[in-house]
N, C-alpha and C positions, 0 to 999 in steps of 0.2 A: 122659619129658619132660625136656628139657635146662634146667638152671638158667641164668637170665640173669645175665651178669657185669656188675657195676657198672662204670660208666665211670671211667676214671682221674681222680684229682683233678688240678688244675693242678700242673705240675711244681714241686716245692719247697714245696707246701702241706703244712701239718701237719694231721693228721686225728686227732681224738680216737678212740682205739681202745676205750676203756672209761672209766668215770668216774674211774679213778685212773691212766690211762696216756695217752700221746700217741705217735703215729707221725709221723715226719718222713720224707717220701719224697724220693728222689734220682733224678736223671736218669742213665740209662745206667750207665756205670762211674764216675760222679762220686763224689767224697768231699767236695765243697764244700757248705757250709751257707750259704745266702744271708743277707745282712744282715737281711732282714725276719724271720728266725727267731730272732734273738738275743733279742728280747723274749719269745717263747714259751718258750725255754729258761731265760731268767731267771725267768719266772713259775713254771716247774716247780721251779727251785732255791729260790725264796722259799717256795713252798707246802711243800716238803719241810722246809726249816729251821723253819717254823712248826708242823710236825706233831709226832707223837709220837716220832719217831726211826726207827731201823732203817737200811735201806740204800736206795739208788736202783739199780735194775737197768737197765742200758743194753744192749740186745740188738740186734746188727746182723744184717741179713739180706741175701741176694743171690739173684739168679736162678739156677735150676738149669741154666744154659746154659754150655757151655765146660768148662774144667778145674776140678774140684772144689777143688783147692788155691788157685786164683786167686779163687774165690768166697769161700773162708774168709778170705783176705788182704783182699779188698775189704770184706767185712763187718766185719772187725776194724779196718781203717782208718777206716771210717765210725763205728764204736763209739768209737774213740779221739778222733776229732774232737769228737763230741758230749760225751763225758766230759770232755775238756779245757775245753770251754765251761762245763760245770757247775762245774768246779773254779774257773774264772775268776769265776763268780758266787757263790763262797763255800762250795761243798760240799767237804768234806775228801775227799781221794783215797781213803782207806781206807773211806769210806762208799759208794763207787761200785763195784758189782759189774759187771764188763765181761764180756759174753758175745758170742762170734762164732759164729753158726750157719752162715754160708755158705749153701749150698743144702740143708743137711741137715735143717732144720726150716722148710720153707716155710709162710708164713702162708696162702697160697692155692695149691692144687694145680691150676694152670691151664697148659695147654699152648699156649694162644693167645698169640701175640706181643703183641697189643694189650692183654692183661691182665697182662703180666709186671711192670708197675709195682707190683703188690701186694706183691711180694717185694723191692723195692728200698727198704728203709727201715731206720730205727733206731727202736726202741720204748723209751720211757722210762717206767718204772713203779716205784711204791714197793714195797719188799719188807719182810717182817717179820723178815728175818735180822738177827742182831746183828752189827755190824761186827767185824772181827778186832781183837784187842787188840794194841797195840804190843808188840814183842818184850820190851822192858824190863819191862813189867808182868807178864810170864809167868814171870820168873825167881823162884825161891825164894831168900830170903836165908838164909844160914847163921847159926846162933846165934853170938853173940860169946862167946868163951871167957872165963871170969871167974875 
């Protein structure tokens, strides 16, 4: 028995992927985030800032069609656009982990063209990773000769 594929959400709609994550879907090869998503991304930033800390993981995905290098570039561009908006809403850059999956980690393994929307997204989720420390805080000070 073949599993029924869920219909695509309206283009540009954000869909909750889990209780702590959101997926923003893109049209075709687009990297544009519509104005109506600014509030959703702002809400994610505010929720993160009010939370216990850690990192935000921003993961870009693309369809497995065409050149794999192009898919990686497309998903990275989508990731950078969303991460830039999170920074604009007050999240420090070092607290954002950027991941570009391209077509290497599809969210849905679907060959049907009508269902390819499922892999055209950026997922934002909270991570438990400790953000990297600034370089200056990792240097050891030499004792002062006396």
